[in-house]
N, C-alpha and C positions, 0 to 999 in steps of 0.2 A: 175588737171584742164583738161577738155575735149577740144578736138581740136575746136569744135564749140564755146566754151566759149572763147578760145584764139582769134578766128577770130572776135567775137563780141567785145571783149576788144580792139583789134587792130583797129577796125573801130572807136570806141570811141576815141582812142588815136589820130588817124589821124584827126578826127573832131576837137579835141582840138588843135592840131598842126596847123591847118588851121586858128586859131585865134591868132597865134603868128607872129609878123611882125618884119622884120629888118626895122627900121625907115627911112632908106635911100632909101628903095625900096618899092613901094606900092603893094607888093605881099607877101603872107604868106610864112613862111619858108618851108612848105611842098612842095608847088608848085614851089618854087625857087630851090628845089633839095638839100636843106641843110641837110635834114634828110637822113642818109645813111642806118640805120638799126634800127628796133624795135624788141627787143627780150623779150619775156614774158616767165618766167619759170612756173613750176607747182604750185608755191605758189603765183602767180600773182605779182611777183617782175618784174619791167620793167627796162630794160637797153637799152638806146637809144644812138646810135652813130650819131653824127651830126658834121657839119663843119660850118664855117662862110665864107662869101664871100672873106675875106682876113685875114691874121694873125693880121693886124693892125685895124681890124674892131672896131669901137668905142663902140659897144655893147658887146664886147667879155666878159666883166665882169658881164653883167646883163642878157643877153639873155639866155645863158644856164641854170642859176638858175631859171629863169622865166619858161622855158620849163619844167624843172624838177618838179617844184612846181605844175604847171598846170596838168601834168600827175599824180602826186601823189594825187591830189584832185579828180580824176575820181573815181566814185563808182566802187568797185571791184579791184582796184589797191592796193596792199599791200605796195609797196615801189617803188621809182623811182630814177634812177641814169642816169645822162646825161654825156656822155664822148665826149669831143671835139677832133676830129681827123683831121689831115691835109692831109692824103693820102686816096684816091686820092684827088688832089687839085680840088676845086670847079671850074666849068666853066659853062657858060650859056647852054651848051649842056645837063646838068643835070636837067634843068628845065622841068616841065611838059608843055604840050601844052597850058594849061590855063595860066601858069606862063609866057610863051613866049608872049601870046596874051596880057596879062595885062601890060607887060613891053614894048611891041612893039619890042621884040627881035626875031621876026619870021624870 
């Protein structure tokens, strides 16, 4: 897979991540800063590292599988794996400017 293909695929993945929401917060998980890493290998297998706002998050059992499935369904993706990590711990400082504006956390 060429570098330009990886960039194009990563843009598609980010677009899809921006359709995933934590139901308690009216901002998508990408702009919330919950997605730490998107790795795409030569075979278009995608490994995503993400976190949740807290270990007791009520969507801990449903959000990561939803993200994994949405990425898997993108044209050009061979497989998708989501790994939930807790380090570094999420904080509002990880949010994008858009996320801060949407939540009023400026």
